[in-house]
C-alpha positions in Angstrom: 0.0 0.0 0.0 2.8 2.4 0.9 4.7 1.6 -2.3 1.5 2.3 -4.3 1.1 5.7 -2.6 4.7 6.6 -3.3 4.3 5.6 -6.9 1.1 7.6 -7.1 3.0 10.6 -5.7 5.9 10.2 -8.1 3.6 9.8 -11.2 1.5 12.9 -10.1 4.7 15.0 -9.8 5.7 13.8 -13.3 2.3 14.8 -14.6 2.6 18.3 -13.2 6.2 18.6 -14.4 5.4 17.6 -18.0 2.2 19.6 -18.3 2.7 22.5 -20.6 5.6 23.5 -22.9 7.7 25.4 -20.4 9.1 23.4 -17.5 11.3 23.9 -14.5 14.6 22.0 -14.3 13.8 18.6 -12.7 15.8 19.5 -9.6 13.8 22.6 -9.0 10.5 20.8 -9.7 11.2 18.2 -7.1 11.6 20.9 -4.4 8.8 23.1 -5.7 5.7 23.6 -3.6 3.6 22.5 -6.5 5.1 19.0 -6.1 3.7 18.6 -2.6 0.2 19.2 -3.9 0.7 17.2 -7.1 -1.7 14.3 -6.3 -4.5 16.7 -5.5 -3.8 18.9 -8.5 -3.7 15.9 -10.8 -7.2 14.9 -9.6 -8.5 18.5 -10.2 -6.9 18.6 -13.7 -8.6 15.3 -14.6 -12.0 16.6 -13.4 -11.7 20.0 -15.0 -14.7 21.1 -17.1 -12.6 23.5 -19.3 -9.7 22.4 -21.6 -6.1 22.3 -20.4 -4.8 25.6 -21.8 -2.7 28.4 -20.5 -5.4 31.0 -21.2 -9.1 30.6 -20.9 -11.9 32.7 -22.5 -13.2 35.3 -20.2 -16.7 34.6 -21.7 -16.6 31.2 -20.0 -17.0 33.1 -16.7 -20.1 35.4 -17.2 -20.5 36.0 -13.5 -17.4 38.2 -13.7 -19.1 40.8 -16.0 -20.0 43.1 -13.1 -16.3 43.6 -12.5 -15.7 44.4 -16.1 -18.7 46.8 -16.2 -17.5 48.7 -13.2 -13.8 48.7 -13.7 -13.5 52.5 -13.5 -15.1 52.6 -10.0 -12.7 49.8 -9.0 -9.8 51.7 -10.4 -10.7 54.8 -8.5 -10.6 52.9 -5.2 -7.3 51.2 -6.1 -5.7 54.6 -7.0 -6.9 56.1 -3.7 -5.4 53.2 -1.8 -2.1 53.6 -3.6 -2.0 57.3 -3.0 -2.2 56.8 0.8 0.3 53.9 0.8 -2.2 51.1 1.6 -1.0 49.0 -1.3 2.2 47.7 0.2 4.5 44.8 0.9 4.4 42.8 4.1 7.0 43.9 6.6 6.3 41.1 9.1 7.0 37.9 7.1 3.3 37.0 7.3 2.5 36.4 3.6 4.2 33.2 2.7 2.4 32.9 -0.7 3.8 36.1 -2.1 6.8 36.8 0.1 9.4 36.2 -2.7 7.7 38.9 -4.8 8.2 41.8 -2.5 11.9 42.0 -3.2 11.1 43.0 -6.8 8.9 45.9 -5.6 5.6 44.1 -6.1 2.9 45.2 -3.6 -0.6 44.2 -2.8 -3.8 45.1 -0.8 -6.0 42.1 0.1 -9.7 42.4 -0.6 -10.5 38.8 0.5 -8.7 35.5 0.8 -10.7 32.2 0.7 -13.3 33.4 3.1 -15.0 36.7 4.0 -13.8 40.1 2.8 -11.0 41.7 4.9 -12.4 44.2 7.3 -9.8 46.8 6.1 -11.0 46.3 2.6 -14.7 46.8 3.5 -13.8 50.0 5.2 -11.4 51.4 2.6 -12.9 50.2 -0.7 -16.6 49.4 -0.1 -17.6 49.4 -3.8 -15.1 46.9 -4.9 -15.8 44.6 -1.9 -19.6 44.9 -2.6 -19.0 43.8 -6.2 -16.8 40.8 -5.1 -19.3 39.7 -2.5 -21.9 39.3 -5.2 -19.8 36.7 -7.1 -19.6 33.4 -5.3 -16.8 31.9 -7.5 -14.3 34.6 -6.5 -12.3 33.0 -3.8 -9.6 35.5 -3.3 -8.9 39.1 -4.5 -6.4 41.8 -4.2 -5.1 45.0 -5.8 -1.6 44.3 -7.1 1.1 46.7 -8.4 4.2 46.1 -10.5 6.5 49.1 -10.5 8.8 50.1 -13.4 11.6 47.7 -13.9 10.1 45.0 -11.8 10.2 41.3 -12.9 8.7 38.3 -11.1 10.6 35.1 -11.5 9.3 32.0 -13.3 7.0 30.0 -11.1 3.8 28.0 -10.9 1.2 28.4 -8.2 0.9 25.4 -5.9 -2.9 24.7 -6.0 -5.0 23.9 -9.1 -8.4 24.7 -7.5 -8.7 28.0 -9.2 -7.9 30.1 -12.3 -6.4 33.6 -12.2 -8.3 36.6 -13.3 -6.6 39.9 -14.0 -8.5 43.2 -14.7 -6.3 46.0 -15.9 -7.0 49.2 -13.9 -4.1 51.6 -14.3 -1.5 50.2 -16.6 1.2 51.4 -19.0 -1.0 50.2 -21.9 2.2 49.0 -23.4 3.5 45.7 -24.6 6.5 46.2 -22.3 4.3 45.5 -19.3 3.2 41.9 -19.6 2.7 38.4 -18.2 3.9 35.2 -20.0 2.1 32.0 -19.3 3.6 28.7 -20.7 5.4 30.8 -23.2 2.4 32.9 -24.4 2.6 36.6 -23.6 -0.3 38.9 -22.7 0.1 42.7 -22.1 -2.2 44.4 -19.7 -4.5 47.2 -20.9 -6.8 49.5 -18.9 -10.3 48.0 -18.6 -9.4 44.7 -20.2 -9.4 41.3 -18.5 -7.6 38.0 -18.9 -8.0 34.6 -17.3 -5.2 32.1 -17.2 -4.2 28.8 -15.4 -1.7 29.9 -12.8 -0.4 26.3 -12.4 1.4 26.6 -15.7 4.8 28.2 -15.4 4.5 32.0 -15.7 6.3 35.2 -15.0 5.7 38.9 -15.3 7.7 42.0 -16.1 7.3 45.7 -16.4 9.9 47.2 -18.6 8.1 50.6 -18.9 8.5 53.7 -16.8 4.9 53.6 -15.5 3.4 51.6 -12.5 0.9 48.9 -13.2 -2.2 48.3 -11.0 -4.6 45.4 -11.6 -7.4 43.6 -9.8 -6.1 40.1 -9.2 -8.6 37.3 -8.4 -8.7 33.6 -7.8 -11.8 32.1 -9.6 -13.0 28.7 -8.6 -12.1 26.1 -11.2 -15.2 24.6 -12.8 -15.2 20.8 -12.4 -17.3 18.1 -14.0 -18.4 16.3 -10.9 -20.2 17.6 -7.8 -18.0 15.5 -5.4 -14.9 17.1 -7.0 -16.3 20.6 -6.5 -17.3 19.8 -2.9 -13.7 18.6 -2.3 -12.3 21.7 -3.9 -14.4 24.0 -1.7 -13.6 22.0 1.4 -9.8 22.2 0.7 -10.1 25.9 0.0 -11.9 26.5 3.4 -9.6 24.3 5.4 -6.2 24.8 3.8 -6.1 27.8 1.4 -7.8 30.0 4.0 -5.0 29.2 6.4 -2.7 31.3 4.1 -4.7 34.5 4.8 -2.5 37.5 5.2 -3.5 40.8 6.7 -3.4 44.4 5.4 -3.4 45.7 9.0 -4.1 44.6 12.6 -7.8 44.4 12.0 -7.5 41.5 9.5 -7.1 37.9 10.2 -3.7 36.1 9.8 -4.1 32.5 8.8 -2.4 29.6 10.7 0.1 29.0 7.8 1.3 32.5 7.9 1.5 32.6 11.7 3.7 29.5 11.4 5.7 31.1 8.5 6.5 34.1 10.7 8.2 31.7 13.2 9.9 29.6 10.6 11.3 32.5 8.6 14.4 32.6 10.8 15.2 29.0 9.6 14.6 30.0 6.0 16.8 33.1 6.5 19.6 30.8 7.7 19.1 28.7 4.6 19.4 31.7 2.3 22.5 32.8 4.1 24.0 29.3 3.7 23.1 29.2 0.0 24.9 32.4 -0.6 27.9 31.3 1.4 28.1 27.6 0.4 25.7 26.4 -2.3 27.1 22.8 -2.2 26.4 22.5 1.5 23.0 24.1 1.1 21.8 21.6 -1.5 23.3 18.7 0.4 21.4 19.7 3.6 18.2 20.3 1.6 18.1 17.0 -0.2 19.1 15.1 3.0 16.1 16.6 4.6 13.8 15.7 1.7 15.2 12.1 1.7 14.6 11.9 5.5 11.0 12.9 5.0 10.5 10.3 2.3 12.0 7.6 4.5 9.8 8.6 7.5 6.7 8.4 5.2 7.7 4.9 3.9 8.5 3.3 7.3 5.8 4.9 9.5 
């Protein structure tokens, strides 16, 4: 039974790795967070109602039309937040999902995260939160900025229970500010939206001299079977919600991020070791992974 589970895990990682045209190096994929959720993601891929493509038609999600129709009101609230400095990075290591983006200058303001709207969002941008609360398939939402010269590294998001929706609010309207998903490029434009599968490898860059602001949402992945949808919603409530990060002290910090705050010191040690001695860093890393596998096999 244990051998069968190990084989299932290995095959699901291979499925995730080979999906799409653009791939990580195998050594990176094995240590990537998407590998730990590979069995669950493979199940969701097999149950997906929409085809496996990097970009999906926005028309397949008609419930999102109110966001498109009211994009200028949403933009006004985002611009006001940016003006007073509320769209910002985390200074407390309490946002594990996006912590690596902050060093490039990327900033965010959470509207909701796999649960109720953030209290700070309801107070500071009531119109946007009202619109989002009326769309049940929106599981998470934020305003996100990408400053001039910023570039987000190639990555795939860890969980396949959603698709990513971007609505351009205040963008350079230039091909030099773009996202590339599985090798296919899209440049943001004011008032225009795009939906893509964030579990394909993607990255973003702003080579212009103007800031970019978008509305960034996770939209529930449509699945063919009720039991699969029920599982996806349960996992979102119990696991994804635990990665909630606050805008301020009024907002909830999920259990994963509370733990991340404590573990960051260990991670900082690893980064320092990698800079000082890459060979020793990778040796310790893979010894740790091997130990976890052995514990799983023999428990």
